[in-house]
C-alpha positions as CSV (number, residue, x, y, z in Angstrom):
1,M,119.5,81.8,92.5
2,F,119.0,78.3,93.9
3,K,118.1,77.0,90.5
4,S,121.4,78.3,89.0
5,T,123.3,76.8,91.9
6,A,121.7,73.4,91.4
7,Y,123.4,73.0,88.0
8,I,126.8,73.2,89.8
9,L,125.8,71.4,93.0
10,N,124.4,68.3,91.3
11,P,127.7,67.4,89.4
12,L,129.7,68.2,92.6
13,F,127.4,66.0,94.7
14,L,127.8,63.1,92.2
15,L,131.5,63.5,92.3
16,L,131.6,63.6,96.1
17,A,129.4,60.5,96.3
18,W,131.6,58.6,94.0
19,C,134.8,59.6,95.7
20,I,133.5,58.8,99.2
21,F,132.3,55.4,98.1
22,F,135.5,54.6,96.2
23,Y,137.5,55.5,99.3
24,T,135.4,53.9,102.0
25,Q,133.8,51.0,100.0
26,K,130.7,51.5,102.1
27,G,127.1,52.7,101.5
28,L,126.7,51.8,97.9
29,L,122.9,51.7,97.9
30,V,122.7,54.9,100.0
31,W,124.9,56.9,97.6
32,I,123.1,55.6,94.5
33,I,119.7,56.6,95.9
34,L,120.9,60.0,97.0
35,S,122.5,60.6,93.7
36,L,119.4,59.6,91.7
37,L,117.2,61.9,93.9
38,S,119.7,64.7,93.3
39,I,119.3,64.2,89.5
40,I,115.5,64.2,89.8
41,L,115.5,67.4,91.9
42,T,117.8,69.2,89.4
43,A,115.6,68.0,86.6
44,I,112.5,69.5,88.3
45,L,114.3,72.8,88.9
46,T,115.5,72.9,85.4
47,S,112.3,72.0,83.5
48,G,109.7,73.4,85.9
49,Y,106.2,72.8,84.6
50,N,107.6,70.9,81.6
51,F,109.0,68.1,83.8
52,W,106.4,65.4,83.0
53,R,106.5,66.3,79.3
54,H,110.1,65.1,79.3
55,K,109.7,62.2,81.6
56,L,111.4,59.8,79.2
57,Q,114.5,62.0,79.1
58,W,114.7,62.0,82.9
59,F,114.3,58.3,83.0
60,N,117.2,58.0,80.5
61,F,119.3,60.3,82.7
62,L,118.8,58.0,85.7
63,V,119.8,55.0,83.6
64,I,122.8,56.9,82.3
65,Y,123.9,57.5,85.9
66,L,123.6,53.9,86.8
67,G,125.6,52.9,83.7
68,Q,128.3,55.4,84.6
69,F,128.5,54.1,88.2
70,T,128.8,50.5,87.1
71,F,131.5,51.4,84.5
72,L,133.5,53.3,87.2
73,L,133.2,50.3,89.6
74,M,134.7,47.9,87.1
75,L,137.8,50.0,86.5
76,K,140.7,48.5,88.4
77,N,143.1,51.5,88.2
78,S,142.2,54.0,90.9
79,T,143.7,56.9,89.0
80,A,141.7,56.1,85.9
81,R,138.6,55.7,88.1
82,Y,138.9,59.1,89.8
83,L,139.9,60.9,86.6
84,S,137.0,59.4,84.8
85,A,134.6,60.5,87.6
86,V,135.9,64.1,87.3
87,I,135.4,64.1,83.5
88,I,131.9,62.5,83.7
89,C,130.8,65.1,86.3
90,F,132.1,67.9,84.1
91,L,129.9,66.5,81.3
92,W,126.9,66.5,83.8
93,A,127.5,70.2,84.5
94,F,127.6,70.8,80.7
95,I,124.4,68.9,80.0
96,W,122.6,70.8,82.8
97,W,123.8,74.1,81.4
98,M,122.6,73.1,77.9
99,L,119.2,72.1,79.4
100,K,119.0,75.5,81.2
101,Q,119.4,77.2,77.8
102,Y,116.9,74.8,76.2
103,F,114.1,75.4,78.7
104,K,114.9,79.1,78.9
105,N,114.0,79.3,75.1
106,Y,111.6,76.4,75.2
107,F,109.3,77.8,72.6
108,S,112.1,78.7,70.2
109,P,111.6,76.9,66.9
110,S,115.2,75.7,66.8
111,Q,117.2,74.1,69.6
112,T,119.8,72.4,67.4
113,E,122.7,72.9,69.8
114,Y,121.1,71.0,72.7
115,L,119.5,68.3,70.5
116,A,122.9,67.6,68.8
117,F,124.7,67.4,72.2
118,K,122.0,65.1,73.6
119,K,122.5,62.7,70.8
120,Y,126.2,62.4,71.6
121,W,125.5,62.4,75.3
122,Y,123.3,59.3,74.8
123,V,125.8,57.6,72.5
124,L,128.7,58.1,74.9
125,N,126.7,56.9,78.0
126,L,125.2,54.0,76.1
127,W,128.7,52.8,75.7
128,F,129.2,52.9,79.4
129,F,126.0,51.1,80.0
130,I,126.4,48.3,77.4
131,S,130.0,47.7,78.2
132,S,129.0,47.4,81.9
133,C,126.3,44.9,81.1
134,Y,128.7,42.8,79.1
135,S,131.2,42.8,81.9
136,L,128.5,41.9,84.5
137,I,127.6,38.8,82.3
138,I,131.3,37.8,82.0
139,F,132.6,38.5,85.5
140,L,129.5,38.1,87.7
141,S,127.6,35.5,85.6
142,L,124.4,37.5,85.7
143,D,121.6,36.2,83.6
144,F,122.3,36.9,80.0
145,Y,118.7,37.2,78.8
146,Y,117.6,39.5,81.5
147,L,120.5,41.9,80.8
148,A,119.8,41.6,77.1
149,L,116.2,42.6,77.6
150,L,117.4,45.5,79.8
151,V,119.8,46.7,77.1
152,I,117.1,46.6,74.4
153,L,114.7,48.5,76.6
154,V,117.4,51.2,77.3
155,I,118.2,51.4,73.5
156,F,114.5,51.7,72.7
157,S,114.0,54.4,75.4
158,M,116.9,56.5,74.2
159,A,116.0,56.2,70.5
160,K,112.4,57.0,71.3
161,D,113.5,60.2,73.1
162,L,115.9,61.2,70.3
163,F,113.3,60.7,67.6
164,G,110.8,62.7,69.7
165,A,107.5,63.4,67.9
166,S,108.5,62.0,64.5
167,K,105.2,60.9,63.2
168,H,106.6,59.2,60.1
169,L,108.0,56.4,62.3
170,G,105.3,53.8,62.8
171,W,105.1,50.7,65.0
172,L,106.7,48.5,62.4
173,F,109.8,50.7,62.5
174,W,110.1,50.2,66.3
175,V,109.4,46.4,66.1
176,L,112.1,45.9,63.5
177,S,114.5,48.1,65.3
178,I,114.1,46.2,68.6
179,F,114.4,42.9,66.8
180,F,117.6,44.1,65.1
181,F,119.3,45.3,68.2
182,A,118.3,42.2,70.1
183,Q,120.0,40.0,67.4
184,A,123.0,42.3,67.4
185,F,123.4,42.1,71.2
186,I,123.4,38.3,71.1
187,V,125.7,38.0,68.1
188,I,128.3,40.4,69.5
189,Y,128.2,38.7,72.9
190,F,129.5,35.5,71.3
191,L,132.4,37.2,69.5
192,P,135.8,36.6,70.9
193,V,136.3,40.2,72.1
194,S,136.5,41.9,75.5
195,F,133.4,43.5,77.1
196,Y,134.4,47.1,76.2
197,V,135.0,46.2,72.5
198,A,131.7,44.4,72.4
199,G,130.0,47.5,73.8
200,T,131.7,49.7,71.2
201,L,130.5,47.5,68.4
202,L,126.9,47.7,69.5
203,V,127.1,51.5,70.1
204,L,128.5,51.9,66.6
205,W,125.4,50.3,65.2
206,F,123.2,52.5,67.4
207,Y,125.1,55.6,66.3
208,Y,124.7,54.7,62.6
209,F,121.0,53.9,63.2
210,I,120.1,57.3,64.7
211,T,122.4,59.2,62.3
212,L,120.7,57.5,59.3
213,S,117.3,58.1,60.8
214,L,117.7,61.7,62.1
215,D,120.2,63.4,59.8
216,E,120.1,64.1,56.1
217,K,121.6,61.3,54.0
218,K,124.3,63.6,52.7
219,N,125.6,64.0,56.3
220,V,125.6,60.3,57.1
221,K,129.1,59.4,55.9
222,W,131.4,61.9,57.6
223,P,130.0,61.3,61.2
224,I,130.7,57.6,60.7
225,F,134.3,58.4,59.8
226,I,134.7,60.5,62.9
227,I,133.0,57.9,65.2
228,L,135.4,55.2,63.8
229,L,138.4,57.4,64.7
230,V,137.0,57.9,68.2
231,T,136.3,54.2,68.5
232,I,139.9,53.4,67.6
233,F,141.1,55.8,70.3
234,L,138.7,54.2,72.9
235,L,139.9,50.7,72.1
236,A,143.5,51.7,72.3
237,S,143.1,53.7,75.6
238,S,141.0,50.9,77.1
239,L,144.0,48.7,77.2
240,Y,145.4,51.1,79.8
241,I,142.2,52.3,81.5
242,I,141.0,48.8,82.4
243,L,144.3,47.6,83.8
């Protein structure tokens, strides 16, 4: 009973923490710590004895939350901020529900629904995270190379989790991948585009990278077409969201 309730309580707590902080502008560190602990507790209740087996996934979830929080903080429009918080918490509820089904049938040979959604969950939140990092470099003058290293580590962590136990991917594959995304992050930073456009460009490369590596080659073309349409929508809507 408590386990099922946690799937609902965690997104509600995240939403409550965001709303209270946005309204009072106080207790940032406290709300972040409590929210991270809430995510860890829900992960333990969801996965049970398999918690440590999926430790990389839970680490990515914590990073995702921090990226979401930073992205919400940089939104200037209060309506857009609260509305985005509601939508994000709805997605948290959905991912917990998918995880519940995943661990309920943990030994099932096929878990395609959850694995497919996790890929898009990572891609969406990587956009939040990278866009936030670019904005922190631009507006707060944070160290470029430290944030670049952080972004590369997050990309590596998410890619490693998505590829799972793929034995055909050796160390050379990961070295070249890290080198490629490091170069891409630097090149995109110097383009004359806003931070959310820069984040979109790097995430597009990440999406194509995991699609080409995980999916059959015959299925590579149409997802790229869809993600391009979504990107156009994001760029157009960002003109209003960021204001």
